[in-house]
BAVO-870207 format. One record per residue (C-alpha): residue number from 1; residue in one letter; x, y, z. Coordinates in steps of 0.5 Angstrom, whole numbers. Each point is the difference from the previous one (the first is absolute). Layout:
ATOM    k  r      u      v      w
ATOM  NUM  A      X      Y      Z
...
***
This chain:
ATOM    k  r      u      v      w
ATOM    1  M     62    -10    548
ATOM    2  G      4     -2      6
ATOM    3  V     -3      5      4
ATOM    4  Q      3     -1      8
ATOM    5  M     -6     -1      5
ATOM    6  I      0      6      4
ATOM    7  P      2     -2      8
ATOM    8  G     -6      0      4
ATOM    9  L     -5      0     -6
ATOM   10  A     -2     -7      0
ATOM   11  V     -3      1      7
ATOM   12  L     -3      6     -3
ATOM   13  L     -3     -4     -5
ATOM   14  L     -3     -5      4
ATOM   15  T     -3      5      5
ATOM   16  F     -3      4     -6
ATOM   17  A     -3     -7     -3
ATOM   18  A     -4     -1      6
ATOM   19  P     -3      6      2
ATOM   20  G     -5     -4      4
ATOM   21  A      5     -1      5
ATOM   22  R     -1      4      7
ATOM   23  Q      7      2      3
ATOM   24  P      2      5      6
ATOM   25  A      1      7     -2
ATOM   26  S      7     -1      2
ATOM   27  A      1     -6     -5
ATOM   28  R     -3      3     -6
ATOM   29  V      5      2     -6
ATOM   30  P     -2      4     -6
ATOM   31  A     -3     -2     -6
ATOM   32  P      5     -2     -5
ATOM   33  T      1      6     -5
ATOM   34  F     -1     -1     -8
ATOM   35  E      7      0     -1
ATOM   36  Q      1     -6      5
ATOM   37  I     -6     -3     -3
ATOM   38  S      3      1     -8
ATOM   39  Q      7     -3      2
ATOM   40  A     -3     -6      4
ATOM   41  A     -5     -1     -6
ATOM   42  Q      6      0     -5
ATOM   43  Q      4     -5      4
ATOM   44  A     -5     -5      1
ATOM   45  R     -1      0     -8
ATOM   46  D      7      0     -1
ATOM   47  Q      0     -6      5
ATOM   48  N     -6     -4     -4
ATOM   49  R     -4      1      6
ATOM   50  D     -6      2     -4
ATOM   51  E     -6      0      6
ATOM   52  D      5      4      4
ATOM   53  A      1      5     -6
ATOM   54  I     -8      0     -2
ATOM   55  R     -1      2      7
ATOM   56  L      5      5      1
ATOM   57  F     -2      3     -7
ATOM   58  Q     -7      1      2
ATOM   59  Q      2      3      6
ATOM   60  G      4      5     -4
ATOM   61  L     -5      2     -5
ATOM   62  K     -5      1      6
ATOM   63  L      5      6      2
ATOM   64  K      1      2     -7
ATOM   65  P     -5     -2     -5
ATOM   66  D      4      2     -6
ATOM   67  W      6     -3      2
ATOM   68  D      3     -2     -7
ATOM   69  E      5     -6      2
ATOM   70  G     -6     -3      5
ATOM   71  L     -5      0     -6
ATOM   72  W      5     -3     -5
ATOM   73  Y      3     -5      5
ATOM   74  L     -7     -2      3
ATOM   75  G     -3     -1     -6
ATOM   76  T      5     -4     -3
ATOM   77  L      0     -5      6
ATOM   78  F     -8      0      0
ATOM   79  Y      1     -2     -8
ATOM   80  E      5     -6      2
ATOM   81  K     -4     -2      5
ATOM   82  E     -6      0     -5
ATOM   83  R     -4      5      4
ATOM   84  F     -2      3     -7
ATOM   85  S     -5      5      2
ATOM   86  E      4      3      6
ATOM   87  A      6      0     -5
ATOM   88  R     -5      4     -5
ATOM   89  D     -2      5      5
ATOM   90  L      7      2      2
ATOM   91  L      3      0     -7
ATOM   92  R     -6      5     -2
ATOM   93  H      2      4      6
ATOM   94  F      8      0     -2
ATOM   95  L     -1      1     -7
ATOM   96  A     -5      6      1
ATOM   97  Q      7      3      3
ATOM   98  N      5     -3     -5
ATOM   99  P     -4     -1     -7
ATOM  100  Q      6     -1     -4
ATOM  101  H      2     -6      4
ATOM  102  G      0     -6     -5
ATOM  103  P      1     -6      5
ATOM  104  G     -6      3      4
ATOM  105  W     -5      0     -6
ATOM  106  A      2     -7     -1
ATOM  107  L     -1     -3      7
ATOM  108  L     -7      4      0
ATOM  109  G     -2     -3     -7
ATOM  110  L      2     -7      2
ATOM  111  S     -4      1      7
ATOM  112  E     -6      3     -4
ATOM  113  Y      1     -6     -4
ATOM  114  K      0     -5      6
ATOM  115  T     -7      4      2
ATOM  116  R     -3     -1     -6
ATOM  117  E      0      8     -2
ATOM  118  Y      2     -2     -7
ATOM  119  G     -2      7     -3
ATOM  120  R      4      3      5
ATOM  121  A      6     -5     -1
ATOM  122  L      1      1     -7
ATOM  123  P      2      7     -1
ATOM  124  H      4      0      7
ATOM  125  L      4     -5     -3
ATOM  126  Q      1      3     -7
ATOM  127  R      2      7      4
ATOM  128  A      5     -4      4
ATOM  129  R      3     -3     -6
ATOM  130  A      0      7     -3
ATOM  131  L      4      3      6
ATOM  132  G      5     -6      0
ATOM  133  L      1     -5      5
ATOM  134  E      7      1      2
ATOM  135  D      3     -6     -3
ATOM  136  R     -4     -4      5
ATOM  137  K     -1     -6     -5
ATOM  138  E     -4     -5      4
ATOM  139  L     -5      6      1
ATOM  140  A      0      2     -7
ATOM  141  N     -1     -7     -2
ATOM  142  A     -6      0      5
ATOM  143  V     -3      7     -3
ATOM  144  F      1     -2     -7
ATOM  145  Y     -4     -7      1
ATOM  146  H     -5      3      4
ATOM  147  E     -1      6     -5
ATOM  148  A      0     -5     -6
ATOM  149  V     -6     -5      3
ATOM  150  L     -4      7      2
ATOM  151  L      1      2     -7
ATOM  152  T     -3     -6     -3
ATOM  153  R     -6      0      5
ATOM  154  S     -1      7     -3
ATOM  155  E      0     -3     -7
ATOM  156  Q      6      4     -2
ATOM  157  Y      3     -7     -2
ATOM  158  H      6      3     -5
ATOM  159  D      3      4      6
ATOM  160  S      0     -6      4
ATOM  161  L      3     -4     -5
ATOM  162  L      6      5     -1
ATOM  163  L      1      0      8
ATOM  164  L      0     -7      0
ATOM  165  Y      5      0     -6
ATOM  166  Q      5      5      4
ATOM  167  M      0     -5      6
ATOM  168  R      1     -6     -4
ATOM  169  G      6      4     -4
ATOM  170  A      3      2      7
ATOM  171  G      1     -7      2
ATOM  172  Q     -7     -2      4
ATOM  173  A     -2     -7     -1
ATOM  174  Q     -5     -1     -5
ATOM  175  E     -4     -5      4
ATOM  176  A     -2      5      5
ATOM  177  L     -2      5     -6
ATOM  178  E     -4     -6     -5
ATOM  179  E     -6      1      4
ATOM  180  P     -1      8      0
ATOM  181  A      2      0     -7
ATOM  182  G     -5     -6     -2
ATOM  183  L     -5      5      3
ATOM  184  A      2      6     -4
ATOM  185  V      0     -4     -7
ATOM  186  L     -6     -4      1
ATOM  187  G     -4      7      2
ATOM  188  Y     -2     -2      7
ATOM  189  P     -1      6      5
ATOM  190  L      2     -5      6
ATOM  191  L      6      0      5
ATOM  192  P      4     -6      0
ATOM  193  E     -3     -2      7
ATOM  194  E     -7      1     -3
ATOM  195  V      1     -5     -6
ATOM  196  P     -5     -6      1
ATOM  197  A      4     -7      1
ATOM  198  Q     -3     -3     -6
ATOM  199  R      3      6     -4
ATOM  200  R      7      0      3
ATOM  201  A      3     -5     -5
ATOM  202  L     -3      4     -6
ATOM  203  V      3      7      3
ATOM  204  R      7     -3      1
ATOM  205  M      0     -3     -7
ATOM  206  A     -2      6     -3
ATOM  207  G      5      4      4
ATOM  208  A      6     -5     -2
ATOM  209  G     -2      0     -7
ATOM  210  N      0      7     -1
ATOM  211  F      7      0      3
ATOM  212  A      2     -5     -5
ATOM  213  R     -3      4     -6
ATOM  214  L      4      6      3
ATOM  215  D      6     -3      0
ATOM  216  Q     -1     -3     -7
ATOM  217  R      0     -7      3
ATOM  218  R     -4     -2     -6
ATOM  219  A     -1     -7      1
ATOM  220  D     -1      1      8
ATOM  221  A     -5      5     -1
ATOM  222  E     -4     -4     -5
ATOM  223  K      0     -6      4
ATOM  224  L     -3      3      6
ATOM  225  L     -5      4     -4
ATOM  226  R     -2     -6     -4
ATOM  227  E     -1     -4      7
ATOM  228  M     -4      6      3
ATOM  229  V     -5      0     -6
ATOM  230  D     -1     -7      0
ATOM  231  E     -1      0      8
ATOM  232  Y     -4      6      0
ATOM  233  P     -3      1     -7
ATOM  234  R     -6      4      3
ATOM  235  E      3      5      4
ATOM  236  P      0      7     -2
ATOM  237  G      7      3     -2
ATOM  238  V      3     -7     -2
ATOM  239  H     -1      0     -7
ATOM  240  Y      3      7     -1
ATOM  241  Q      6     -2      4
ATOM  242  Y      2     -6     -5
ATOM  243  G     -2      5     -6
ATOM  244  L      5      5      2
ATOM  245  L      5     -5     -1
ATOM  246  L     -2     -3     -6
ATOM  247  L     -1      7     -4
ATOM  248  D      7      0      0
ATOM  249  D      2     -5     -4
ATOM  250  R     -7     -4     -2
ATOM  251  P     -5      6     -1
ATOM  252  A     -5     -4     -3
ATOM  253  E      0     -5      7
ATOM  254  G      0      6      4
ATOM  255  I     -6      4     -3
ATOM  256  A     -4     -7      1
ATOM  257  E      2      1      7
ATOM  258  M     -2      7      1
ATOM  259  E     -7     -2     -3
ATOM  260  K     -1     -5      4
ATOM  261  E      1      4      6
ATOM  262  L     -5      5     -3
ATOM  263  T     -5     -6      0
ATOM  264  I      1     -2      7
ATOM  265  T      1      8      3
ATOM  266  P     -4      4     -5
ATOM  267  S      2      7      4
ATOM  268  Y      8     -2      0
ATOM  269  V      3      6     -2
ATOM  270  P      7     -2     -1
ATOM  271  A     -1     -5     -5
ATOM  272  R     -3      5     -4
ATOM  273  L      5      5      0
ATOM  274  R      5     -5     -1
ATOM  275  L     -3     -2     -6
ATOM  276  A     -1      7     -3
ATOM  277  E      8      1      2
ATOM  278  Y      1     -6     -4
ATOM  279  Y     -4      2     -6
ATOM  280  L      3      7      0
ATOM  281  A      7     -3      0
ATOM  282  Q     -2     -4     -7
ATOM  283  S     -3      7     -3
ATOM  284  E     -7     -3      0
ATOM  285  P     -4      6      4
ATOM  286  A     -6     -2     -3
ATOM  287  K      0     -7      4
ATOM  288  A      3      4      6
ATOM  289  R     -6      5      1
ATOM  290  P     -6     -5      2
ATOM  291  Y      5     -2      6
ATOM  292  V      1      7      2
ATOM  293  D     -7      3     -1
ATOM  294  E     -2     -5      5
ATOM  295  V      4      2      5
ATOM  296  I     -1      7     -1
ATOM  297  K     -8     -2      1
ATOM  298  M      2     -4      6
ATOM  299  E      5      5      3
ATOM  300  P      0      7     -3
ATOM  301  G      5      2      5
ATOM  302  N      5     -5     -3
ATOM  303  A      7      3     -2
ATOM  304  T      2     -5     -4
ATOM  305  A     -6     -1     -4
ATOM  306  H      0      7     -2
ATOM  307  L      8     -1     -1
ATOM  308  L     -2     -6     -5
ATOM  309  L     -6      4     -3
ATOM  310  G      5      6     -2
ATOM  311  E      5     -5     -3
ATOM  312  A     -5     -3     -4
ATOM  313  L     -3      6     -3
ATOM  314  G      7      3     -1
ATOM  315  K      1     -7     -4
ATOM  316  T     -6      2     -5
ATOM  317  G      2      7     -1
ATOM  318  D     -5      3      5
ATOM  319  D      5      5      3
ATOM  320  A     -5      4      4
ATOM  321  G     -4     -6      3
ATOM  322  S      7     -3      2
ATOM  323  I      2      7      3
ATOM  324  R     -6      0      4
ATOM  325  E      0     -7      3
ATOM  326  L      7      1      2
ATOM  327  E     -1      7      3
ATOM  328  L     -5     -4      4
ATOM  329  A      4     -6      2
ATOM  330  R      5      6      2
ATOM  331  E     -5      3      5
ATOM  332  L     -1     -7      3
ATOM  333  A      7     -2      0
ATOM  334  P      4      6      0
ATOM  335  K      7     -3      2
ATOM  336  R     -1     -6     -4
ATOM  337  G      6      0     -5
ATOM  338  K     -3     -4     -5
ATOM  339  V     -6      5     -1
ATOM  340  L      5      6     -1
ATOM  341  W      4     -4     -5
ATOM  342  A     -6     -1     -4
ATOM  343  L     -3      7      1
ATOM  344  L      7      2     -3
ATOM  345  R      0     -4     -6
ATOM  346  A     -7      2     -1
ATOM  347  Y      1      8      0
ATOM  348  K      6     -1     -4
ATOM  349  A     -4     -4     -5
ATOM  350  A     -5      6      0
ATOM  351  G      5      5     -1
ATOM  352  R     -1      3      7
ATOM  353  Q      7      1      1
ATOM  354  S      0      5      6
ATOM  355  D     -5     -5      4
ATOM  356  A      5     -6     -2
ATOM  357  D      6      4      3
ATOM  358  R     -5      1      7
ATOM  359  I     -1     -7      0
ATOM  360  R      7     -2     -1
ATOM  361  A      2      5      6
ATOM  362  E     -5     -4      4
ATOM  363  I      3     -6     -1
ATOM  364  E      7      2      1
ATOM  365  N     -2      3      7
ATOM  366  L     -4     -6      2
ATOM  367  S      7     -4     -2
ATOM  368  E      4      4      4
ATOM  369  A     -5      0      6
ATOM  370  E      0     -8      0
ATOM  371  S      8      0     -1
ATOM  372  A      0      4      6
ATOM  373  R     -5     -4      4
***
């Protein structure tokens, strides 16, 4: 910030930095004041004299432990020096005094990621993104990426993929995102650095194939996913990914791939849910029911399963049963738009107009909140 060194301060700081030196009483000079130390620390930081800046900020914080600038700048210096546990402690102190500081939560979350405190890092990165990062693009990219991989680690695969898609749409190189995307689509609750060497090619292939499918590059997606199936025929999630692609235009082959997945991995929930969705779209609720019922037995709290069961019951004329399941899905996922729309349709079909109006208002409020965010 271009602060000029106060005359004589260099001598004062040298004296202060060497408290063990013995000097005649007549030669001693006063210890530097907090104001002098803070100005010298800022000057050292501006001149990229990092070690001097670290020492001076530490001296200033001894005199004034709640010094905001000292906590922030020393925390960022420690982060840049990869001294993550020290950065974490200072940033926690800083954020206790400045809880609305988005970049501070970002650096805290990233520091906690580096110290493997993943349970703390994820909510702190999410809070940083909610508060905003002041147009700091590089920091925003780091927050999005690390939040996405931590969501995958906690088995929130859908939310992870949404973040990765946003990053790619904002111009991030696909190559850097293929591995985390592959982990999410395959349902492997791992961090990229935890992927075993023998599975790394599989994970990258799954990520690249998923991006090709998202881009509607049908030929590229089929080539990648077919190759993945041929090379890793017994890996969980592989036949499911290929089946997702085939269901769009070759449904018989897609169903066969989904069934192969369930033979290899009998507990694989996504394949059952996707088959149920397919049969409901074909107005065949009787074929959808076994898949949905199996998921609810395995995962009673699965909101998507209760949504699909509600839709299946509605297609057979069981309005009361449909509403019961859709209301349960809403309890499990209160802000999921698809659930709210299905419940709106069910209330209207049952002639419950006041309930339908209430749900419509919820949908409008949710839409406005999402647009504002």
